[in-house]
DSSP file (Angstrom, degrees, kcal/mol; ACC not computed):
  #  RESIDUE AA STRUCTURE BP1 BP2  ACC     N-H-->O    O-->H-N    N-H-->O    O-->H-N    TCO  KAPPA ALPHA  PHI   PSI    X-CA   Y-CA   Z-CA
    1    1 A M    >         0   0    0      0, 0.0     3,-1.3     0, 0.0     2,-0.1   0.000 360.0 360.0 360.0 123.4   -1.5   70.0   -7.2
    2    2 A R  T 3   +     0   0    0      1,-0.2     0, 0.0     2,-0.1     0, 0.0  -0.390 360.0  12.0 -67.4 133.9    1.9   68.4   -7.7
    3    3 A G  T 3  S+     0   0    0     -2,-0.1    -1,-0.2     1,-0.1     4,-0.2   0.615  97.4 102.9  79.9  12.4    2.4   66.5  -10.9
    4    4 A S    <>  +     0   0    0     -3,-1.3     4,-2.4     1,-0.1     5,-0.2   0.297  42.7 104.0-110.0  10.3   -0.7   67.9  -12.6
    5    5 A G  H  > S+     0   0    0      1,-0.2     4,-2.4     2,-0.2     5,-0.2   0.900  81.4  47.6 -60.3 -44.5    0.9   70.4  -14.9
    6    6 A I  H  > S+     0   0    0      2,-0.2     4,-2.6     1,-0.2    -1,-0.2   0.898 111.5  51.7 -66.9 -38.3    0.6   68.5  -18.1
    7    7 A D  H  > S+     0   0    0      1,-0.2     4,-2.4     2,-0.2    -1,-0.2   0.937 111.5  46.7 -61.4 -45.7   -3.1   67.7  -17.4
    8    8 A R  H  X S+     0   0    0     -4,-2.4     4,-2.3     1,-0.2    -2,-0.2   0.891 112.0  51.1 -64.7 -38.7   -3.8   71.4  -16.8
    9    9 A A  H  X S+     0   0    0     -4,-2.4     4,-2.2     2,-0.2    -1,-0.2   0.931 112.2  45.6 -63.9 -45.5   -1.9   72.4  -20.0
   10   10 A F  H  X S+     0   0    0     -4,-2.6     4,-2.3     1,-0.2    -2,-0.2   0.871 111.8  52.5 -67.3 -36.4   -3.9   69.9  -22.1
   11   11 A E  H  X S+     0   0    0     -4,-2.4     4,-2.7    -5,-0.2    -1,-0.2   0.913 110.1  48.4 -64.0 -41.9   -7.2   70.9  -20.5
   12   12 A A  H  X S+     0   0    0     -4,-2.3     4,-1.6     2,-0.2    -2,-0.2   0.904 110.2  51.6 -64.5 -41.5   -6.4   74.6  -21.3
   13   13 A I  H  <>S+     0   0    0     -4,-2.2     5,-2.2     1,-0.2     4,-0.4   0.917 113.2  45.6 -60.8 -44.1   -5.5   73.6  -24.9
   14   14 A E  H ><5S+     0   0    0     -4,-2.3     3,-1.6     1,-0.2    -2,-0.2   0.923 109.0  54.0 -64.5 -45.2   -8.8   71.8  -25.2
   15   15 A S  H 3<5S+     0   0    0     -4,-2.7    -1,-0.2     1,-0.3    -2,-0.2   0.804 110.6  47.4 -64.0 -27.5  -10.9   74.5  -23.7
   16   16 A E  T 3<5S-     0   0    0     -4,-1.6    -1,-0.3    -5,-0.2    -2,-0.2   0.501 111.5-122.6 -88.4  -4.8   -9.5   77.0  -26.2
   17   17 A G  T < 5 +     0   0    0     -3,-1.6    21,-0.4    -4,-0.4    -3,-0.2   0.757  55.8 158.0  71.1  24.3  -10.1   74.6  -29.1
   18   18 A L      < -     0   0    0     -5,-2.2    -1,-0.2    -6,-0.2    18,-0.1  -0.392  51.3 -91.4 -77.4 157.3   -6.5   74.6  -30.1
   19   19 A P        -     0   0    0      0, 0.0    16,-0.5     0, 0.0    -1,-0.1  -0.331  57.4 -91.4 -59.8 152.2   -5.0   71.8  -32.2
   20   20 A P        -     0   0    0      0, 0.0    31,-0.1     0, 0.0    30,-0.1  -0.318  45.0-102.0 -67.4 149.8   -3.5   69.1  -29.9
   21   21 A P        -     0   0    0      0, 0.0     2,-0.6     0, 0.0    13,-0.2  -0.301  27.9-126.2 -65.0 155.5    0.2   69.4  -28.9
   22   22 A L  E     -A   33   0A   0     11,-2.3    11,-2.6     2,-0.0     2,-0.6  -0.941  23.9-163.6-104.9 118.0    2.7   67.2  -30.7
   23   23 A V  E     +A   32   0A   0     -2,-0.6     2,-0.4     9,-0.2     9,-0.2  -0.911  14.9 172.6-107.4 121.4    4.7   65.2  -28.2
   24   24 A Q  E     -A   31   0A   0      7,-2.8     7,-3.4    -2,-0.6     2,-0.6  -0.983  31.4-135.0-133.3 139.9    8.0   63.7  -29.5
   25   25 A A  E     +A   30   0A   0     -2,-0.4     2,-0.4     5,-0.2     5,-0.2  -0.835  34.4 174.2 -89.2 124.0   10.9   61.9  -28.0
   26   26 A K  E >   -A   29   0A   0      3,-2.8     3,-1.5    -2,-0.6    -2,-0.0  -0.975  57.0 -29.1-138.5 122.2   14.2   63.3  -29.4
   27   27 A E  T 3  S-     0   0    0     -2,-0.4     3,-0.1     1,-0.3    -1,-0.1   0.852 126.1 -39.6  44.3  54.5   17.7   62.5  -28.5
   28   28 A G  T 3  S+     0   0    0      1,-0.2     2,-0.3     0, 0.0    -1,-0.3   0.616 126.3  79.4  77.2  12.7   17.1   61.7  -24.8
   29   29 A S  E <  S-A   26   0A   0     -3,-1.5    -3,-2.8     2,-0.0     2,-0.5  -0.889  75.3-115.3-141.0 173.2   14.5   64.4  -24.2
   30   30 A T  E     -A   25   0A   0     -2,-0.3     2,-0.5    -5,-0.2    -5,-0.2  -0.957  22.5-161.5-115.2 130.6   10.9   65.1  -24.9
   31   31 A V  E     -A   24   0A   0     -7,-3.4    -7,-2.8    -2,-0.5     2,-0.5  -0.950   3.0-166.8-113.8 126.0    9.8   67.9  -27.1
   32   32 A V  E     -A   23   0A   0     -2,-0.5     2,-0.5    -9,-0.2    -9,-0.2  -0.960   3.4-162.4-115.0 122.4    6.3   69.3  -26.9
   33   33 A T  E     -A   22   0A   0    -11,-2.6   -11,-2.3    -2,-0.5     2,-0.4  -0.913   3.2-161.3-106.9 124.9    5.1   71.6  -29.7
   34   34 A I        -     0   0    0     -2,-0.5     2,-0.2   -13,-0.2    -2,-0.0  -0.898  11.4-148.4-107.7 134.2    2.0   73.7  -29.0
   35   35 A F        -     0   0    0    -16,-0.5     3,-0.1    -2,-0.4   -17,-0.0  -0.665  12.2-114.9-104.4 154.4    0.1   75.1  -32.0
   36   36 A G        -     0   0    0     -2,-0.2    -1,-0.1     1,-0.2     0, 0.0  -0.179  58.7 -54.0 -75.7 175.5   -1.8   78.3  -32.5
   37   37 A P        +     0   0    0      0, 0.0    -1,-0.2     0, 0.0   -19,-0.1  -0.195  61.0 160.4 -56.4 137.5   -5.6   78.5  -33.1
   38   38 A R        -     0   0    0    -21,-0.4     5,-0.1    -3,-0.1    -3,-0.0  -0.846  33.8-126.5-157.9 120.1   -6.9   76.5  -36.0
   39   39 A P    >>  -     0   0    0      0, 0.0     3,-1.7     0, 0.0     4,-0.8  -0.199  34.6 -96.8 -68.2 162.1  -10.6   75.5  -36.4
   40   40 A F  G >4 S+     0   0    0     35,-0.5     3,-1.3     1,-0.3     8,-0.1   0.854 121.8  55.6 -46.5 -48.5  -11.6   71.9  -37.0
   41   41 A P  G 34 S+     0   0    0      0, 0.0    -1,-0.3     0, 0.0     0, 0.0   0.780 109.0  49.1 -61.7 -23.4  -11.9   72.2  -40.8
   42   42 A M  G <4 S+     0   0    0     -3,-1.7    -2,-0.2     2,-0.1     2,-0.2   0.566  89.8 100.4 -91.9  -9.8   -8.3   73.4  -41.0
   43   43 A M  S << S-     0   0    0     -3,-1.3     2,-0.1    -4,-0.8    -5,-0.0  -0.491  74.8-120.5 -75.4 145.9   -6.9   70.6  -38.8
   44   44 A T     >  -     0   0    0     -2,-0.2     4,-2.3     1,-0.1     5,-0.2  -0.350  26.6-106.8 -76.4 165.6   -5.1   67.8  -40.5
   45   45 A K  H  > S+     0   0    0      1,-0.2     4,-2.4     2,-0.2     5,-0.2   0.909 122.8  53.8 -58.8 -41.8   -6.4   64.2  -40.1
   46   46 A E  H  > S+     0   0    0      1,-0.2     4,-2.5     2,-0.2    -1,-0.2   0.905 108.3  49.0 -60.1 -42.8   -3.4   63.5  -37.9
   47   47 A E  H  > S+     0   0    0      2,-0.2     4,-2.6     1,-0.2    -1,-0.2   0.899 110.3  50.9 -65.4 -40.0   -4.2   66.5  -35.7
   48   48 A R  H  X S+     0   0    0     -4,-2.3     4,-2.2     2,-0.2    -2,-0.2   0.904 111.2  48.3 -63.6 -40.8   -7.8   65.4  -35.4
   49   49 A L  H  X S+     0   0    0     -4,-2.4     4,-2.4     2,-0.2    -2,-0.2   0.911 112.2  48.5 -66.8 -41.8   -6.7   61.9  -34.4
   50   50 A R  H  X S+     0   0    0     -4,-2.5     4,-2.8     2,-0.2     5,-0.3   0.910 111.0  51.2 -63.1 -41.3   -4.3   63.2  -31.8
   51   51 A A  H  X S+     0   0    0     -4,-2.6     4,-2.3     1,-0.2    -2,-0.2   0.905 109.6  50.4 -61.9 -41.3   -7.0   65.5  -30.4
   52   52 A C  H  X S+     0   0    0     -4,-2.2     4,-2.2     2,-0.2    -2,-0.2   0.932 112.2  47.0 -61.7 -47.2   -9.3   62.5  -30.1
   53   53 A Y  H  X S+     0   0    0     -4,-2.4     4,-2.1     1,-0.2    -2,-0.2   0.946 114.3  45.2 -61.0 -50.5   -6.7   60.4  -28.3
   54   54 A W  H  X S+     0   0    0     -4,-2.8     4,-2.4     1,-0.2    -1,-0.2   0.852 111.2  54.2 -65.9 -33.6   -5.7   63.2  -25.8
   55   55 A H  H  X S+     0   0    0     -4,-2.3     4,-2.3    -5,-0.3    -1,-0.2   0.923 108.1  49.5 -64.2 -43.3   -9.4   64.0  -25.2
   56   56 A A  H  X S+     0   0    0     -4,-2.2     4,-1.9     1,-0.2    -2,-0.2   0.896 110.2  51.8 -61.9 -39.4  -10.0   60.4  -24.3
   57   57 A C  H  X S+     0   0    0     -4,-2.1     4,-1.9     1,-0.2    -2,-0.2   0.926 110.1  48.1 -62.3 -45.2   -7.0   60.5  -22.0
   58   58 A L  H  X S+     0   0    0     -4,-2.4     4,-1.3     1,-0.2    -2,-0.2   0.874 108.6  54.1 -65.3 -36.4   -8.4   63.6  -20.2
   59   59 A K  H  <>S+     0   0    0     -4,-2.3     5,-2.5     1,-0.2     3,-0.3   0.901 106.8  51.4 -64.3 -39.7  -11.8   62.1  -19.9
   60   60 A V  H ><5S+     0   0    0     -4,-1.9     3,-1.9     1,-0.2    -1,-0.2   0.900 106.0  55.1 -62.2 -40.0  -10.3   59.0  -18.1
   61   61 A E  H 3<5S+     0   0    0     -4,-1.9    -1,-0.2     1,-0.3    -2,-0.2   0.812 106.5  51.5 -61.3 -29.3   -8.5   61.4  -15.8
   62   62 A E  T 3<5S-     0   0    0     -4,-1.3    -1,-0.3    -3,-0.3    -2,-0.2   0.354 121.9-111.6 -85.9   5.1  -11.9   62.9  -15.0
   63   63 A N  T < 5S+     0   0    0     -3,-1.9    -3,-0.2     1,-0.2     2,-0.2   0.894  87.9  97.1  63.3  42.1  -13.2   59.3  -14.3
   64   64 A S      < -     0   0    0     -5,-2.5     2,-0.3    -8,-0.1    -1,-0.2  -0.584  68.5-116.0-136.7-164.5  -15.3   59.5  -17.4
   65   65 A A        -     0   0    0     -2,-0.2    48,-0.2    -3,-0.1     2,-0.2  -0.982  27.1-103.1-143.9 155.0  -15.2   58.4  -21.0
   66   66 A M  E     +B  112   0B   0     46,-2.4    46,-2.8    -2,-0.3     2,-0.3  -0.483  39.1 176.6 -75.7 146.0  -15.2   60.1  -24.4
   67   67 A S  E  >  -B  111   0B   0     44,-0.2     4,-2.4    -2,-0.2     5,-0.2  -0.870  47.8 -97.7-137.0 173.8  -18.3   60.2  -26.5
   68   68 A N  H  > S+     0   0    0     42,-0.5     4,-2.4    -2,-0.3     5,-0.2   0.908 124.9  51.9 -58.8 -40.6  -19.3   61.8  -29.7
   69   69 A A  H  > S+     0   0    0      2,-0.2     4,-2.0     1,-0.2    -1,-0.2   0.907 109.9  46.6 -64.6 -43.3  -20.9   64.7  -27.7
   70   70 A T  H  > S+     0   0    0      1,-0.2     4,-2.1     2,-0.2    -1,-0.2   0.891 114.1  48.0 -69.0 -36.7  -17.8   65.4  -25.6
   71   71 A L  H  X S+     0   0    0     -4,-2.4     4,-2.2     2,-0.2    -2,-0.2   0.879 109.2  53.4 -71.5 -36.1  -15.5   65.3  -28.7
   72   72 A R  H  X>S+     0   0    0     -4,-2.4     5,-2.9    -5,-0.2     4,-0.5   0.913 109.8  49.1 -60.1 -41.5  -17.9   67.6  -30.6
   73   73 A S  H ><5S+     0   0    0     -4,-2.0     3,-0.8     3,-0.2    -2,-0.2   0.904 108.5  53.1 -63.3 -42.0  -17.6   70.0  -27.6
   74   74 A R  H 3<5S+     0   0    0     -4,-2.1    -1,-0.2     1,-0.3    -2,-0.2   0.895 114.1  42.0 -60.0 -41.1  -13.8   69.7  -27.7
   75   75 A F  H 3<5S-     0   0    0     -4,-2.2   -35,-0.5    -5,-0.1    -1,-0.3   0.483 112.2-122.4 -84.7  -2.9  -13.8   70.6  -31.4
   76   76 A K  T <<5 +     0   0    0     -3,-0.8     2,-0.3    -4,-0.5    -3,-0.2   0.920  60.6 149.4  60.6  46.2  -16.5   73.3  -30.8
   77   77 A L      < -     0   0    0     -5,-2.9    -1,-0.2    -6,-0.1     2,-0.1  -0.755  45.3-112.5-108.8 156.8  -18.8   71.7  -33.3
   78   78 A S    >   -     0   0    0     -2,-0.3     3,-1.6     1,-0.1    -1,-0.1  -0.317  31.3-104.3 -81.9 167.2  -22.6   71.7  -33.4
   79   79 A D  G >  S+     0   0    0      1,-0.3     3,-1.2     2,-0.1    -1,-0.1   0.807 119.6  65.7 -59.5 -29.9  -24.9   68.7  -32.9
   80   80 A K  G 3  S+     0   0    0      1,-0.3     3,-0.4     2,-0.1    -1,-0.3   0.675  91.0  64.4 -67.5 -16.9  -25.5   68.8  -36.6
   81   81 A Q  G <>  +     0   0    0     -3,-1.6     4,-1.4     1,-0.2     3,-0.5   0.055  63.9 121.2 -96.6  25.8  -21.8   67.9  -37.2
   82   82 A Y  H <>  +     0   0    0     -3,-1.2     4,-2.4     1,-0.2    -1,-0.2   0.877  69.1  56.8 -52.1 -44.5  -22.2   64.5  -35.5
   83   83 A G  H  > S+     0   0    0     -3,-0.4     4,-1.9     1,-0.2    -1,-0.2   0.855 102.1  53.9 -62.8 -37.5  -21.1   62.6  -38.6
   84   84 A K  H  > S+     0   0    0     -3,-0.5     4,-1.5     1,-0.2    -1,-0.2   0.904 112.5  44.1 -63.7 -40.6  -17.7   64.5  -38.8
   85   85 A V  H  X S+     0   0    0     -4,-1.4     4,-2.6     2,-0.2    -2,-0.2   0.866 108.7  57.3 -73.4 -36.0  -16.9   63.5  -35.3
   86   86 A S  H  X S+     0   0    0     -4,-2.4     4,-2.8     1,-0.2    -1,-0.2   0.895 105.7  52.0 -58.5 -39.3  -18.1   59.9  -35.8
   87   87 A E  H  X S+     0   0    0     -4,-1.9     4,-2.5     2,-0.2    -1,-0.2   0.905 108.7  49.6 -64.2 -42.2  -15.6   59.7  -38.6
   88   88 A V  H  X S+     0   0    0     -4,-1.5     4,-2.5     2,-0.2    -2,-0.2   0.932 113.3  46.5 -62.2 -45.5  -12.7   60.9  -36.4
   89   89 A I  H  X S+     0   0    0     -4,-2.6     4,-2.4     2,-0.2    -2,-0.2   0.917 111.7  51.1 -63.9 -43.2  -13.7   58.4  -33.7
   90   90 A R  H  X S+     0   0    0     -4,-2.8     4,-2.2     1,-0.2    -1,-0.2   0.917 112.7  46.1 -59.9 -44.0  -14.0   55.6  -36.3
   91   91 A D  H  X S+     0   0    0     -4,-2.5     4,-2.1     2,-0.2    -2,-0.2   0.885 110.8  52.5 -67.0 -39.0  -10.5   56.5  -37.6
   92   92 A A  H  <>S+     0   0    0     -4,-2.5     5,-2.6     2,-0.2     6,-1.0   0.878 110.6  48.2 -65.1 -37.2   -9.0   56.7  -34.1
   93   93 A C  H ><5S+     0   0    0     -4,-2.4     3,-1.1     3,-0.2    -2,-0.2   0.919 110.5  51.0 -66.2 -43.2  -10.4   53.2  -33.4
   94   94 A A  H 3<5S+     0   0    0     -4,-2.2    -2,-0.2     1,-0.3    -1,-0.2   0.845 110.1  50.0 -63.3 -34.0   -9.0   51.9  -36.6
   95   95 A E  T 3<5S-     0   0    0     -4,-2.1    -1,-0.3    -5,-0.1    -2,-0.2   0.530 115.6-117.4 -81.4  -6.1   -5.6   53.3  -35.7
   96   96 A G  T < 5S+     0   0    0     -3,-1.1    -3,-0.2    -4,-0.4    19,-0.1   0.688  81.4 120.4  79.1  18.7   -5.8   51.7  -32.3
   97   97 A L  S   <S+     0   0    0     -5,-2.6    18,-2.2    -6,-0.2     2,-0.3   0.859  78.3  17.7 -82.6 -37.8   -5.7   55.0  -30.4
   98   98 A V  E     -C  114   0B   0     -6,-1.0    -2,-0.2    16,-0.3    -1,-0.2  -0.922  66.5-163.5-131.3 158.5   -9.1   54.5  -28.7
   99   99 A V  E     -C  113   0B   0     14,-2.8    14,-2.5    -2,-0.3    18,-0.0  -0.941  38.0 -83.5-136.2 157.6  -11.3   51.6  -28.0
  100  100 A P  E     -C  112   0B   0      0, 0.0    12,-0.3     0, 0.0     3,-0.2  -0.365  31.2-136.5 -60.1 140.4  -14.9   51.2  -27.0
  101  101 A A  S    S+     0   0    0     10,-2.6     2,-0.4     1,-0.3    11,-0.1   0.811  97.2  24.6 -67.3 -29.2  -15.4   51.5  -23.2
  102  102 A D  S >  S-     0   0    0      9,-0.5     3,-1.8     1,-0.1    -1,-0.3  -0.977  71.3-149.3-138.3 121.3  -17.7   48.5  -23.3
  103  103 A L  T 3  S+     0   0    0     -2,-0.4    -1,-0.1     1,-0.3    -2,-0.1   0.733 100.4  50.3 -63.5 -21.1  -17.5   45.9  -26.1
  104  104 A N  T 3  S+     0   0    0     -3,-0.0    -1,-0.3     2,-0.0     2,-0.0   0.270  84.1 125.4 -99.7  10.7  -21.2   45.3  -25.9
  105  105 A Q    <   -     0   0    0     -3,-1.8     2,-0.1     6,-0.1     5,-0.1  -0.333  63.4-113.7 -72.6 151.7  -22.3   48.9  -26.1
  106  106 A A        -     0   0    0      2,-0.2    -1,-0.1     1,-0.1    -4,-0.1  -0.443  24.9-117.6 -75.8 157.3  -24.8   50.2  -28.6
  107  107 A K  S >  S+     0   0    0     -2,-0.1     3,-1.5     2,-0.1     2,-0.3   0.879  96.6  82.4 -66.4 -36.6  -23.5   52.6  -31.2
  108  108 A K  T 3  S+     0   0    0      1,-0.3    -2,-0.2    -3,-0.0     0, 0.0  -0.540 111.3   2.8 -70.3 130.9  -25.9   55.3  -30.0
  109  109 A N  T 3  S+     0   0    0     -2,-0.3    -1,-0.3     1,-0.2    -2,-0.1   0.764  93.0 173.7  63.4  28.2  -24.3   57.1  -27.0
  110  110 A A    <   -     0   0    0     -3,-1.5   -42,-0.5    -5,-0.1     2,-0.3  -0.319  18.6-147.7 -65.4 148.8  -21.2   54.9  -27.3
  111  111 A K  E     -B   67   0B   0    -44,-0.1   -10,-2.6    -9,-0.1    -9,-0.5  -0.889  10.6-162.1-118.8 149.9  -18.2   55.8  -25.0
  112  112 A Y  E     -BC  66 100B   0    -46,-2.8   -46,-2.4    -2,-0.3     3,-0.0  -0.954   6.2-170.3-135.1 151.7  -14.5   55.4  -25.8
  113  113 A V  E     - C   0  99B   0    -14,-2.5   -14,-2.8    -2,-0.3   -56,-0.1  -0.887  41.4 -79.7-132.6 162.7  -11.3   55.2  -23.8
  114  114 A P  E >>  - C   0  98B   0      0, 0.0     3,-1.4     0, 0.0     4,-1.3  -0.288  47.2-110.3 -60.9 152.7   -7.6   55.3  -24.7
  115  115 A Y  T 34 S+     0   0    0    -18,-2.2     4,-0.2     1,-0.3     3,-0.2   0.834 117.1  54.2 -54.7 -36.6   -6.3   52.0  -26.0
  116  116 A W  T 34 S+     0   0    0    -19,-0.3     3,-0.4     1,-0.2    -1,-0.3   0.696 106.5  51.8 -75.5 -19.4   -4.1   51.5  -22.9
  117  117 A Y  T <4 S+     0   0    0     -3,-1.4    -1,-0.2     1,-0.2    -2,-0.2   0.764  99.7  62.8 -86.3 -27.5   -7.1   51.9  -20.5
  118  118 A G     <        0   0    0     -4,-1.3    -1,-0.2     1,-0.2    -2,-0.2   0.429 360.0 360.0 -80.1   1.8   -9.3   49.4  -22.2
  119  119 A K              0   0    0     -3,-0.4    -1,-0.2    -4,-0.2    -2,-0.1   0.462 360.0 360.0 -92.4 360.0   -7.0   46.5  -21.5
């Protein structure tokens, strides 16, 4: 499928549970840094927030929305680690990276989308 390379790369990174890529604009070009395996506890807060944002972007591409359950799956965490993922989502919302899919949604089973999609 033409033009879907970046989506497939990000999906592969997620399916392997790798830290999210770092995408930077430098001197008229784009530099993408891909990182080796690192479990959730070893990821920095910045990496967790980037992972949350990119996960929300991929969910929109699937015509869906991110939830605590989908992000837990992305991080390969158990249902018991709900609170850790809630903290990541809360921080991503505070940073303006993701927004609630519905402003009137209940907290239980809440869905989130990238900031640019919610406008």
